[in-house]
C-alpha positions as CSV (number, residue, x, y, z in Angstrom):
1,M,0.0,0.0,0.0
2,S,1.4,3.4,-1.0
3,L,1.7,6.1,1.6
4,N,0.8,9.7,1.2
5,R,3.1,12.5,2.1
6,F,1.7,13.1,5.5
7,Q,2.1,9.4,6.4
8,Y,5.7,9.5,5.2
9,F,6.3,12.5,7.5
10,L,4.9,10.5,10.5
11,L,7.0,7.4,9.6
12,L,10.2,9.4,9.3
13,R,9.5,11.2,12.6
14,R,9.0,7.8,14.2
15,H,12.3,6.5,12.7
16,N,14.1,9.5,14.2
17,K,12.8,8.7,17.7
18,L,13.9,5.1,17.3
19,S,17.3,6.1,16.1
20,E,17.8,8.2,19.2
21,R,16.8,5.3,21.4
22,R,19.1,2.9,19.6
23,S,22.1,5.3,19.5
24,P,25.4,3.9,21.0
25,M,25.5,7.2,22.9
26,L,22.2,6.6,24.6
27,D,23.6,7.2,28.1
28,Q,25.1,10.5,26.9
29,S,22.0,11.4,24.9
30,T,19.9,11.1,28.1
31,V,22.2,13.6,29.8
32,A,21.9,15.8,26.7
33,K,18.1,15.7,27.0
34,V,18.2,16.8,30.6
35,M,20.6,19.6,29.7
36,M,18.4,20.6,26.8
37,V,15.4,20.7,29.1
38,I,17.2,22.9,31.6
39,G,18.6,25.1,28.9
40,G,15.2,25.4,27.3
41,C,13.6,26.5,30.6
42,L,16.3,29.1,31.1
43,M,15.9,30.4,27.5
44,A,12.1,30.5,27.9
45,L,12.5,32.6,31.1
46,Y,15.0,34.9,29.3
47,L,12.7,35.3,26.3
48,L,9.7,35.9,28.6
49,I,11.6,38.7,30.4
50,L,12.7,40.2,27.1
51,G,9.1,40.2,25.7
52,T,7.8,41.8,28.9
53,A,10.5,44.5,28.9
54,F,10.0,45.4,25.2
55,G,6.2,45.4,25.6
56,M,6.5,48.0,28.4
57,M,8.9,50.0,26.3
58,A,6.5,49.9,23.3
59,N,3.6,51.1,25.5
60,D,5.7,54.0,26.9
61,A,6.8,55.1,23.4
62,D,3.4,54.4,21.8
63,E,5.2,52.3,19.1
64,P,3.7,48.8,19.0
65,A,6.3,47.5,16.5
66,I,9.5,48.2,18.5
67,L,10.2,44.5,18.9
68,L,10.2,44.0,15.1
69,V,12.7,46.8,14.6
70,V,15.2,45.2,17.0
71,L,14.3,41.6,16.0
72,P,17.1,41.4,13.4
73,I,19.7,41.6,16.2
74,F,18.1,38.6,17.9
75,L,18.0,36.7,14.6
76,I,21.7,37.3,14.0
77,I,22.5,35.9,17.5
78,D,20.0,33.0,16.8
79,F,21.7,32.3,13.5
80,F,25.1,31.6,15.1
81,F,23.6,29.8,18.1
82,R,22.0,27.2,15.8
83,F,25.5,26.0,14.8
84,I,25.8,24.4,18.2
85,A,22.7,22.2,18.0
86,Q,20.9,22.2,14.7
87,Q,21.7,19.7,11.9
88,T,20.9,20.2,8.3
89,P,18.5,17.7,6.7
90,V,21.2,16.3,4.4
91,M,23.0,15.0,7.5
92,L,19.9,13.0,8.3
93,V,18.6,11.6,5.0
94,K,21.5,9.4,4.0
95,P,20.0,6.1,5.4
96,Y,16.8,6.8,3.3
97,M,18.3,7.4,-0.1
98,L,18.3,3.7,-1.0
99,L,14.8,2.9,0.3
100,P,11.8,2.8,-2.0
101,M,10.3,6.1,-0.9
102,P,10.2,9.5,-2.7
103,R,13.5,11.2,-2.0
104,R,12.2,14.7,-2.2
105,T,9.5,13.8,0.4
106,V,12.3,12.6,2.7
107,V,14.1,16.0,2.4
108,E,10.8,17.9,2.8
109,S,10.0,16.0,6.0
110,F,13.2,17.0,7.6
111,L,12.8,20.6,6.4
112,V,9.3,20.7,7.9
113,T,10.5,19.2,11.1
114,S,13.3,21.9,11.4
115,T,10.8,24.6,10.6
116,F,8.3,23.6,13.3
117,S,10.9,22.5,15.9
118,G,10.5,23.0,19.6
119,Y,13.3,25.5,19.5
120,N,11.5,27.7,17.0
121,L,8.3,27.4,19.0
122,L,10.1,28.5,22.1
123,W,10.3,32.0,20.7
124,L,6.6,32.3,21.5
125,C,7.7,32.9,25.0
126,M,8.9,36.4,23.8
127,F,6.3,37.2,21.2
128,V,3.1,36.2,23.2
129,P,3.7,38.4,26.3
130,Y,4.9,41.2,24.1
131,C,1.8,41.1,21.8
132,Y,-0.5,40.8,24.8
133,L,1.1,43.9,26.5
134,V,0.9,46.1,23.3
135,W,-2.7,44.9,22.7
136,M,-3.6,46.1,26.2
137,G,-1.7,49.3,25.7
138,C,-1.0,50.9,22.4
139,S,-2.3,48.7,19.6
140,T,-5.4,46.9,18.2
141,L,-5.9,43.2,18.3
142,C,-5.2,42.9,14.6
143,E,-1.9,44.7,14.9
144,A,-0.9,42.5,17.9
145,L,-1.8,39.3,15.9
146,A,0.1,40.7,12.9
147,I,3.2,41.3,15.1
148,L,2.9,37.7,16.5
149,A,2.6,36.2,13.0
150,I,5.5,38.3,11.6
151,G,7.8,37.4,14.5
152,M,7.2,33.7,14.3
153,L,7.5,33.6,10.5
154,L,10.8,35.5,10.6
155,V,12.1,33.0,13.2
156,M,11.1,30.1,11.0
157,A,12.6,31.8,8.0
158,N,15.8,32.3,10.0
159,S,16.0,28.5,10.6
160,Q,15.7,28.0,6.8
161,W,18.3,30.7,6.2
162,Y,20.7,28.9,8.6
163,L,20.1,25.6,6.8
164,L,20.9,27.2,3.5
165,V,24.1,28.9,4.7
166,R,25.2,25.8,6.7
167,T,24.9,23.6,3.6
168,L,26.8,26.1,1.4
169,I,29.7,26.7,3.7
170,G,30.0,22.9,4.0
171,R,31.0,23.1,0.3
172,S,33.1,26.3,0.4
173,L,34.0,28.6,3.2
174,L,33.8,31.5,0.8
175,W,30.0,31.3,1.3
176,W,30.6,33.0,4.7
177,L,30.8,36.2,2.7
178,M,27.1,36.0,2.0
179,P,25.8,36.3,5.7
180,A,28.7,38.7,6.5
181,A,27.6,41.0,3.7
182,I,23.9,40.9,4.7
183,Y,24.5,41.4,8.4
184,G,27.2,44.0,7.7
185,L,24.7,46.0,5.6
186,Y,22.1,45.9,8.5
187,I,24.7,47.0,11.1
188,V,25.9,49.9,8.8
189,T,22.2,50.9,8.2
190,V,21.6,51.0,11.9
191,F,24.7,53.2,12.5
192,L,23.7,55.6,9.7
193,G,20.1,55.9,11.0
194,D,20.7,59.1,13.0
195,D,23.0,60.8,10.5
196,N,21.5,60.0,7.1
197,D,18.1,61.5,6.2
198,I,17.3,58.8,3.6
199,V,18.1,56.0,6.0
200,S,16.2,57.7,8.8
201,D,13.1,58.2,6.7
202,F,13.2,54.5,5.6
203,M,13.5,53.3,9.2
204,D,10.6,55.6,10.3
205,G,8.5,54.2,7.4
206,F,9.3,50.6,8.4
207,V,8.3,51.3,12.0
208,E,4.9,52.6,10.8
209,A,4.3,49.7,8.4
210,A,5.9,46.9,10.4
211,A,2.6,45.7,12.0
212,S,0.6,45.7,8.8
213,W,-0.8,42.5,7.2
214,W,1.2,43.0,4.0
215,M,4.3,42.5,6.1
216,V,2.8,39.2,7.2
217,L,2.4,38.2,3.5
218,L,6.0,39.4,2.8
219,S,7.3,37.3,5.7
220,L,5.3,34.3,4.6
221,A,6.7,34.7,1.1
222,L,10.2,34.9,2.5
223,L,9.7,31.7,4.4
224,A,8.3,29.9,1.4
225,G,11.1,31.0,-0.9
226,L,13.8,29.9,1.5
227,F,12.0,26.5,2.1
228,F,11.7,25.7,-1.6
229,L,15.3,26.8,-2.2
230,N,16.5,24.6,0.6
231,R,14.4,21.7,-0.8
232,W,16.0,22.0,-4.2
233,M,19.6,22.6,-3.0
234,Q,19.8,20.0,-0.3
235,F,18.3,17.3,-2.4
236,R,20.8,18.1,-5.1
237,Y,23.9,18.2,-2.8
238,V,23.1,15.1,-0.8
239,F,22.6,13.1,-3.9
240,E,25.8,14.5,-5.4
241,E,27.8,13.6,-2.4
242,L,26.3,10.1,-2.0
243,A,26.9,9.4,-5.7
244,R,30.4,10.8,-5.3
245,E,30.0,13.1,-8.3
246,Q,33.3,14.9,-8.0
247,K,35.3,17.1,-10.3
248,K,38.4,15.7,-12.0
249,P,41.3,15.9,-9.6
250,A,43.4,19.0,-10.0
251,A,47.1,18.9,-10.5
252,M,49.2,18.2,-7.3
253,K,49.7,21.4,-5.4
254,H,52.7,22.2,-3.2
255,V,52.4,20.4,0.1
256,S,53.6,22.5,3.1
257,Q,56.2,20.6,5.1
258,F,56.4,22.9,8.2
259,T,60.1,22.0,8.6
260,F,60.5,24.5,11.4
261,L,58.6,22.1,13.7
262,E,61.0,19.2,13.2
263,R,63.2,20.5,16.0
264,F,60.5,19.5,18.5
265,G,60.8,15.8,17.6
266,Q,57.7,13.7,17.7
267,T,55.6,16.4,19.3
268,G,56.5,18.6,16.3
269,E,55.2,15.9,14.0
270,Y,51.9,15.9,15.8
271,L,51.9,19.7,15.5
272,K,52.3,19.3,11.8
273,L,49.3,16.9,11.8
274,E,47.2,19.4,13.7
275,L,48.0,22.2,11.1
276,K,47.5,19.9,8.1
277,S,44.2,18.7,9.5
278,I,42.9,22.2,9.6
279,M,44.2,23.0,6.1
280,R,42.9,19.8,4.4
281,N,39.7,18.8,6.2
282,K,36.6,21.0,5.8
283,A,34.9,19.5,8.9
284,I,37.7,20.9,11.0
285,R,38.5,24.0,9.0
286,S,34.9,25.3,9.2
287,R,35.0,25.2,13.0
288,V,38.2,27.3,12.9
289,M,36.8,29.8,10.5
290,M,33.5,30.1,12.5
291,S,35.4,30.8,15.7
292,L,37.6,33.4,14.1
293,G,34.6,35.1,12.5
294,L,32.8,35.3,15.8
295,I,35.9,36.8,17.5
296,V,36.1,39.5,14.8
297,L,32.4,40.2,15.0
298,L,32.3,40.5,18.8
299,S,35.5,42.5,18.9
300,G,34.1,45.0,16.4
301,L,30.9,45.3,18.3
302,I,32.7,45.9,21.6
303,A,35.3,48.4,20.2
304,Y,33.0,50.5,18.0
305,T,29.6,50.3,19.6
306,N,28.0,50.8,23.1
307,M,26.2,47.5,22.9
308,Y,28.3,45.7,25.6
309,D,29.5,48.6,27.8
310,G,28.4,47.0,31.1
311,V,31.2,45.6,33.3
312,A,29.7,42.1,33.4
313,M,29.2,42.0,29.7
314,L,32.7,43.2,28.9
315,N,34.2,40.5,31.2
316,F,32.0,37.8,29.7
317,W,32.8,38.6,26.1
318,C,36.5,39.2,26.7
319,Y,36.7,35.7,28.2
320,Y,34.4,34.2,25.5
321,C,36.6,35.7,22.7
322,F,39.6,33.8,24.1
323,G,37.7,30.6,24.8
324,I,35.4,30.3,21.8
325,Y,38.1,28.5,19.6
326,G,38.8,25.9,22.3
327,M,35.1,25.4,23.0
328,T,34.5,24.9,19.3
329,T,37.3,22.5,18.5
330,L,38.3,20.8,21.8
331,V,34.7,19.6,22.4
332,K,35.5,17.1,19.6
333,V,39.1,16.4,20.9
334,M,40.2,12.9,19.6
335,S,37.2,12.6,17.3
336,P,39.1,13.4,14.1
337,E,41.8,11.0,15.2
338,G,39.1,8.3,15.5
339,N,39.6,7.8,11.7
340,Y,43.1,6.4,12.3
341,I,43.1,5.8,16.1
342,D,44.5,2.2,15.6
343,L,47.7,3.6,14.2
344,L,48.1,5.9,17.2
345,M,47.7,3.1,19.6
346,T,50.6,1.1,18.2
347,H,53.4,2.9,20.1
348,R,53.6,3.7,23.8
349,E,52.7,7.2,24.8
350,N,51.8,8.3,21.3
351,I,48.5,9.6,22.6
352,L,50.2,11.6,25.3
353,L,52.5,13.3,22.8
354,L,49.4,14.0,20.6
355,L,47.6,15.6,23.5
356,K,50.6,17.7,24.3
357,A,50.8,18.9,20.7
358,K,47.1,19.8,20.7
359,Y,47.6,21.7,23.9
360,Y,50.6,23.6,22.7
361,F,48.8,24.4,19.4
362,H,45.7,25.7,21.2
363,V,47.8,27.8,23.6
364,A,49.7,29.3,20.6
365,I,46.4,30.1,18.8
366,L,45.4,32.4,21.7
367,V,47.7,35.0,20.2
368,V,45.2,35.5,17.4
369,P,42.3,36.7,19.6
370,L,44.8,38.8,21.6
371,L,45.7,40.7,18.4
372,I,42.1,40.8,17.1
373,M,40.9,42.4,20.3
374,L,43.6,45.1,20.4
375,P,41.1,47.7,18.9
376,A,38.9,47.2,22.0
377,V,42.0,47.9,24.2
378,F,42.7,51.1,22.2
379,A,39.0,52.1,22.6
380,G,39.4,51.8,26.4
381,K,36.9,48.8,26.7
382,F,39.6,46.3,27.8
383,S,42.8,46.7,29.7
384,M,45.9,44.6,28.9
385,M,45.8,43.2,32.5
386,M,42.3,42.0,31.8
387,M,43.3,40.5,28.5
388,M,46.3,38.6,30.0
389,A,44.1,37.3,32.9
390,Y,41.5,35.8,30.5
391,M,44.2,34.5,28.2
392,L,45.8,32.6,31.1
393,I,42.5,31.4,32.4
394,T,41.7,30.0,29.0
395,S,45.1,28.3,28.6
396,G,44.9,26.9,32.1
397,L,41.5,26.4,33.6
398,L,39.4,26.2,30.5
399,Y,41.7,23.9,28.6
400,F,42.0,21.7,31.7
401,V,38.2,21.2,31.7
402,L,37.9,20.7,27.9
403,F,40.7,18.2,27.6
404,Q,38.9,15.9,29.9
405,L,36.7,15.0,26.9
406,A,39.6,13.2,25.4
407,V,38.8,10.4,27.9
408,Y,35.1,10.1,26.9
409,N,34.9,11.1,23.3
410,K,34.5,7.9,21.2
411,Q,32.6,9.1,18.2
412,T,34.6,9.5,15.0
413,L,34.3,12.9,13.2
414,P,34.1,12.3,9.5
415,L,36.6,14.2,7.4
416,D,35.5,13.6,3.9
417,S,31.6,13.8,4.1
418,K,30.8,17.4,4.6
419,L,27.1,17.3,4.3
420,T,26.0,13.7,5.1
421,G,28.6,13.1,7.9
422,K,27.3,11.6,11.1
423,N,28.0,12.5,14.7
424,N,28.2,16.3,14.1
425,M,26.1,16.9,17.2
426,E,27.6,17.3,20.6
427,S,26.8,14.5,23.1
428,G,25.3,15.2,26.5
429,L,28.7,14.9,28.3
430,Q,30.3,17.2,25.8
431,L,27.5,19.8,26.4
432,V,27.9,19.5,30.2
433,I,31.7,20.0,30.0
434,E,31.4,22.8,27.5
435,L,28.9,24.6,29.8
436,V,31.1,24.0,32.8
437,G,34.1,25.5,30.8
438,M,32.0,28.5,29.8
439,F,30.4,29.4,33.1
440,V,32.5,28.1,36.0
441,P,35.4,30.4,35.2
442,M,33.0,33.3,34.9
443,I,31.6,32.4,38.4
444,L,35.2,32.5,39.7
445,V,35.7,35.8,38.0
446,A,32.5,37.3,39.6
447,V,33.5,36.1,43.1
448,V,37.1,37.5,42.7
449,L,35.9,40.9,41.3
450,L,33.4,41.2,44.2
451,A,36.1,40.5,46.8
452,F,39.0,42.6,45.4
453,E,39.7,45.7,43.4
454,E,39.7,45.2,39.6
455,D,43.5,45.2,39.1
456,T,44.0,42.8,42.1
457,A,41.3,40.5,40.8
458,Y,42.8,40.3,37.4
459,L,46.2,39.5,38.9
460,I,44.7,36.7,41.0
461,L,42.9,35.3,37.9
462,A,46.1,35.4,35.9
463,L,48.0,33.5,38.7
464,V,45.3,30.9,38.8
465,G,45.4,30.4,35.0
466,L,49.2,30.4,35.1
467,V,49.3,27.6,37.7
468,F,47.0,25.4,35.6
469,T,49.1,26.3,32.5
470,L,52.4,25.4,34.1
471,L,51.0,22.1,35.6
472,H,49.8,20.9,32.1
473,P,52.3,18.0,32.0
474,L,50.7,16.6,35.2
475,W,47.0,16.8,34.2
476,L,47.7,15.8,30.6
477,R,49.4,12.6,31.9
478,G,46.4,12.0,34.2
479,I,44.1,12.3,31.2
480,Y,46.3,10.0,29.2
481,S,46.3,7.3,32.0
482,R,42.5,7.4,32.3
483,L,42.2,7.2,28.5
484,M,44.4,4.1,28.4
485,R,42.3,2.4,31.0
486,R,39.3,2.6,28.7
487,K,41.0,2.4,25.4
488,Y,39.1,-0.7,24.3
489,V,35.8,1.0,25.0
490,N,36.9,4.0,23.0
491,L,38.3,1.9,20.1
492,E,35.0,0.1,19.9
493,G,33.1,3.4,19.7
494,F,35.4,4.8,17.1
495,H,35.1,1.7,14.9
496,A,31.3,1.7,15.2
497,S,30.9,5.3,14.3
498,R,33.1,5.4,11.2
C-alpha cells in the first residue's frame, strides 16, 4: 500500500525517535536531553523577560512595532547559536536514499521538522507576552496578531536561512561572505540611521508599516522562498555527495612541510598533523573559520559600539573571545583521530604526545584573539591586564576542563563527508563539560571581582590560570592514564561510528 506525504512525515519522525533510542551514545543522549530541558527552561525565562520588557517600552513610546525593529539583532544571534545544536536535513537523510520512498519527500519531511521544531516554537515565550502587552496598551488586536505572526514567520525563515548557509559553507568557506555582507549591511544601516536622512526616513516608514498585514504576507513569502530553495539545493547536494560526483582531480599542489617544527621531535610531527588537518579537512576548517569570524564580529561590536559597555558583559565577552576557539574544537578532541586511532595506539605514549601537541597548538592560537581584540583595548573597553588574565584562564583552567573530553569522546568525526557526515552533534557529556568550561570560570571571575579591586582581581585570575598552565604536564598525563584504562571501549566506539 502506497503512503501519502503526511504518512511519510509521520513514519520518518518515528524513525528519528527510534534512532535516538538505539544510539550507542544513549547514556550521553539522556544527559543531553536533561541539559536541553534545563537550557530550554532558562531560555524560555529569558525570552519571557525580554518580551515583557520590550512590551513595556513599546507602550511607553506608543510604538507597537518596536520589537520587530530590533528583531534582526536577535535573529543574528540566533543564527550563530544554531551552529551548536541544529543539523541540516542532508545530515539525516543518508539512510533513506536507497529505500523505496520519494527522495524529495524525505528531504521535505526534515525541512518541515526543522521549521516547526520545539526550539523555534520556544520564541513564542517572547512574542506572546509582548503582543499581549501592546494589545492592552497601544495597539489593536489585529496589529498585535500581525506582530505575532510576523515574528514567528521570521524566526522560521531564519531557521531555513541557517540551513541554506550551513549547507553552502560545507562546500566552500567563501559562502561565509554572504551572511557577512547581509549582516554588515544591516549594522551599517543602523549606525547611519541618525546621521542620514534617507536611512532615517526609511526606518521611520518601516516602523509605521511593520505591524501591517502586507508585512505578514511578505514574511510568509520569504519563508516559502527559503523553504523551496532549501528543498532543491539540499536534495541536489546530498545526492551528489552520495553518488560521489566529484570534479576531476586538479594537479598536485605544493604540500607544506612545516620543517621548522622538526626541532620538536615527535611532538613537532603531531603539531604538523594538527596544522594539516585544519588545512585539508573541511569539517575541522569550518569550525576554525567560524570561531575566528565570531571573534572578529564580537571585537568589532565591543570596540565600535556601546552595545556591551556593562562591566559584566565586557568581562564575559573578553573571556568568550579567548575561549570560543577551544570550546568549538576541543569539544571534539580525539574525534578526528578516530579515523586512524588504531595507528596511534601502536606505540607507547603516542596519545600523550598527541595531547601535548594539541595543547601547545591551542595555547599558541590564543595570540590570534589577543591581536584581534587590540582595537577594543585602544578604545578603552579592555585593559591589557584584563586580556592577560583571561588569556591565562583560557590556557589553564578552561583547557584543563575541555581536555577531559579526550577520555570520553568515542565518536569518529568524518573528514570527507561534509554534508552527510554523522555525529556532528555534541553529546550530553560534551555539552555539560562545555557549559562548565563556559560558566564556571565566569563564576570564579565574579567572586574575585566582588572580593577585590579590579587590578588585584585580574592579577589573581592570571595567577590561577598560570598555575594550571604550568601544571599541564601533570594533568595531561592524568588524562592519558585514564584514557588508556578505557582504550578498548573508545576503540569500539570509534570503529562503530566510522
